[in-house]
N, C-alpha and C positions, 0 to 999 in steps of 0.2 A: 505433561496432561492434556492430551489431545481433544477438545471438545466443541461440538456444535453450537450456533450463535445461539445466546439466552441459554444455554449448558450450565450455569453454575459453577466456570472456568474461575473468574474474577473471585467469587463468594469463595472456592477453596482456597484461593492464592493467599487472600486477604488471610482465614482463619490459620495459616499456614504461618504466617510469618507473625500474628500474634501468639502464635504457639511457640515459637522460638524466640520473642522476645522477652516472654514472661516465663521460659523455663517451663512448660508443659513438660514438654520430652523428658526432662530428666528423671535415670540419671543417663539413659539411654544416648542423650544429646542434652550436653549440657548449654546452658542458657546463652543462647545468643547477643554479644553485646553491640555489636558492628553489621549493619543489612545492607545491601543496595536492591535497591528498587529503581528498574531500567524499564522504560514503554518504547514505544514509537514515538515519540515527542513529545516531552512537557508536558504541553498542555492535556494529552492522552491521561498520563501520570496522573495530574491532579484531579481531572475530573473522570477517572474509570477508576484509579487502584485506590486513591486517597478519601477521596470526597463523593465518591462516587456511591449509589446505593448498598452497593455490595462490597464496596471498598472499605480500606484498615479502621476508617474511623468508626463506620457505621458497627463492624464487627466488636467491639470491646463494650464492656460493661462500664457503666457510667466512673466509678472509684480504680480503673483502671486503664482507662484512656490515655492514650499519649498525647501531646501538646505538638499540631502542624505549624513549622511557622514557614510561609510562601517562598518567603523571601531568601530563605536560605536553605529552600529545598531540604526540607530535615521535619523527620520525626523525631520525637525524644519520648521517653515511656516514664512514668515514675522512679523505674528500678534504675535506670539512666544509659536504657538500652535506646540504641540511637538507629537512625532508618538514612538514609542519603538517597538521593532520587537523582536519577540519569536519564539525558536522552539517547537513543540510539544516533539518533541523527548526530551528535556531537563524542564520538567513541576518546576522543583524546581527554576528555573527563574525568574518564577511569580508570589513567592512568597516574599513578600516586596512591589512592586510595589503597586501605585494606579491609576485607569484610570476612566474617565466616559462614554468611549465608548470601543470596540474592535470589530477590522475586524476577523474574522477567518473562512479560507478559506483551503478546500478539509478536513472537522473534518472526513470526514466517511473514510478515508485513516492513520489519526491519529494512531502514533504507543504506544500514553501510553496517550491514550483517555481521559477516566477515571478522571486521575490525572489531566492533560493540563486541562483541561473544569475545573474543581473541584476549582484548585489555579486558574484559571482565573476567576470565581463567584466572591473568595473573593477577589479579585483584585479590581472589578469594585463596586467602592464605593463612588463616586464621584457625583458633579451633582446630580439634580432633578431627572432627569430618566437615570439612566443607560444601557447603552441597548448594543445588540454585535449580528453585523449580523453575518450569514454563509452563505460563498457561496460553494455548493459543487454537486458532482455527486451522487446521494447518493444510500447507501447501507444498506441494514434493521442489522445494527450494532444495539447492545442494547442500546448506545447511542443516534441513530437518533431516535430510537425509543422510549424514551423518551421524546425528545426533542418537538418532533412531537405531543405526544398526553400530554405533560403540556398545560394549558389552558394559560399559560402566552407567547406562543409562533404560530406566525402569519407566514403561511406558505404559499411561492407561488413559481409555477414552471414555465421552459420555458423551450421549447422545441429547438433542433440543428436547423432544420428546421424553426423554427421563427426567427434565425437570417441569411438566409440567403441570403441576401443581403450584408453581411459583412463576406461570407466564399467563396472560390474556387467554382465554379461550381463540377469541377472532385471532391473533397473530397466530398462532398455531395453525388454524384454520387456515389462514392465507396462506401461511408460508408453505406448508401441504400442498396446498394446490397448486403452486407456483414452482414449486421445485420439488414434487415428490417423485422418484423416479427417474432422477435426472442425476450426473455425473457431477452437478453445481452442490444438488440438492446434497447429495452422502457426503461430499467433500464439507459443506457450512450448515447442517444440520445432523447430521452424523457426527463429523468429526474424521471422517476416513481420508486415506492419504490417497488419494489420486494418483494413477502413473497417468504417461501421456496420452490423450488419446490417437486412436493411429489413424483415425479418416483429419485431424488437424496438419494444418502446414507448416506449423511451428513446435518446433524440439525445446520443453526449458531447457536441456544441456545445451543447446546453441543458443542461448538465449547469454546464461550464465558463460560461456566459454568467452564472449568480449564484451561481457560486462567492464564497466571502467568508474571508476572515483568521480575523475574529470573530463572534460572534454579541454580536448585541444585548440589554438586562436580556431573563430570560425569564418567566413567568406557570407555566409547568408543562414537567416533564419526563418522558418515558417511558421505559423503556427495556423494550424487546420481545424478546421469545425463541422460536427454534425451533426446540426443543431436538432432536436424534435418537431414531431408534426406540431404537436400542441404544445399549454404551458399547463403550469399548474399541480397537483396529487397527482393523477394515474399518467402523465408525461413520461417518455422516456427518458434516460440522460441525455443530456449534451455533451456530446464528445470533444474535449479542446486538447490538442496535444502541437504542444513547442518541441521542433525538431532541426537542430543543426546540419550543414554542412563545413566541412573541413577543407581546408588546404590540399589535406590527403586525397579527397574524394571520396571519404566517409562521411554518412551521415551518424548522426547523436542525437538521440532520445532526448530531454533537458525535462520536459514536466509531463504530467496528467494531470491538466486544472479541470478533468470534466466534472460535472455537477449534476446531481439530479433535483429533479421535481423543481425547477427554478421558469419562472418567467424568463419570456424572450430579454426583455431589458436588461433584466437580472445577468444575463450568460452571456448577453452582448459587453457588459459592463465589465466581466472578467474574462473575457476574451481582451477586448482590447486593455485593459489594465493589463495583463500580461504580455500584450505585444511589446509595451512601452517599458515595463520592465526589461524584459529580455534586449531591447533593442532590434525587433524586427525589421525585417525589411517588407514581409506583405504576409495577407488572413486571407487562405481559402478556405472557401466554404461551398458543401455542397448544397446547391438551390432545387434540389428535385421535389423539394414538396415548401413549397414558403418561399419562391426565389424573392419576390419584391420585397417580403418581410424581413426576411434576412439582410437585406442593401440597407432597407428603412430604419430598422433598431440598432445596426451598428456606425448609422451615421448621426443617428442622435446622440450616440454616445462621442461617437469622435469624425464628419464630416472629411477628415483627411487623411486617413487612414488608407493606403493603398488595399483595395479587395477584391483579390479573383474569386470567379464565380465560377462552380467546375459542377458539372449536370451529370450523372451516372446511368450509361447507356449499356452497360453489362453487368451481369448477376458480379454479386459480392466478390463468390470466390475469386470469380474469375478476374477480379481486380486485385485481389489478394494476393495471386499464386508471381507475379513478379519482382514482390514488394517482399516475399517469402526467399523468391530466387536470391535476391538480392544479401539477405539474414547469410544463406547457405554459403555465398561465397565471402563471408567475413565483409561485409560493408557498412555493416551498421552495429552501431553498439548503444545500447542503453545505459547510461550516466545514472548511477546510484541504480534505484527498485522500483518497480510498480506494476504490483502484487496483480489489481482489477487487470489492467492492461491485458498484463500476461496472461491471464487465465483467459482472458477472450482469445489472444493468439492461440494459445493451447486448448484451445475445444474447435470442435468441428464446427464450421458454418451452412449454417442453414439458410435458406432465403425464407424463413419463418420468422426466423432472429433478428435483434438489431443489438450485434458490438459495437457501439456507438465510439469506443474508444477506440476498436480496431480500424475501424473507417476513418475515422478521424489520421491516425496513424499511416493510413495506407493512400492518405491523398496530399501528406507531408510529403514523406519521403517518392513518392509520387513525382510534385513540383518538382523534389532537390534533384532528384537522379533520372527519371524515368522520360519527364519534358525535353524535349530538345529546344534550346535556347537559340532562338537567331543570334547568329554572331554580325559584330558592325562590321560593314562594309569598309574598307580602306580607301580613303582616296588615292587614287596616283597622284605621280608629282609630275 
């Protein structure tokens, strides 16, 4: 089920699980007694799929409502049907259990999609017709493309505008003004699977080719920051990307901790926290807008962190091209998946745009692979 934001995907998935658990599809499909619920994270499973306004608990009548036990990550119906909750970040958790149905939400943003999906398929072995429903806003990931090309997959689509009666008019007005008639809008609002932008510097297949589950030993780690010009509700995102340099001379993208609508002290705490968490050796921050502010706000959080400030003297595309070339040479790997970052990478770069995550990525990889570091002088004997 490919759908735009707010198109009703969660409600549809929850209603599907309810019908299976209560036997509403009998005799075509027998009542499912064991169901898997798989989300990008456990938090998203609970907040969206189970307890959300369109989640599983909300779609039941009082007399049929199941019992949810968060500590057990389990939902149990009065008739004995059970749903177990899993995170795609922990695919090994799907080894062992067996099910006759599964509801997978936002598959396009699963960080360990291939491993989680493969383990789930091996667990779908009960009943006459084990099935999975996937509710997701589409992104052209390798797994999404493979599933859509599989003859056993039935594909449906829904647009945000189709669910207008259940959405705030101001929300619809805002997103249509922002994203109407754009590729991002076709993907995020109309549920279309958008192919690579021919004007983009990166291709998704290239990112997939070098994607890894874990990084090797690293000799350097930097946190790069592209701060917004202002804070508050109208601010751009603060791009925060962590990249490591391996002893093999390759870069490994470790984290996208970018944050939206945060004030300077908030994103500074996020940056410094990631610096300490990763044991990084430097923070690199763009200071085209508010250089003194950037230095001061990071110093307020931790005055001892080493901070390098950089100034963008060239256009965004010109700065990004050498980094894109490193990807083509196979010198950069993404450790896990970073959907929002990769969406920015695989879109055309216009000077009126603000690809904050991409800017931070470019600064990080430039620092690790493109900046010439002074070699220590060897004193003669």
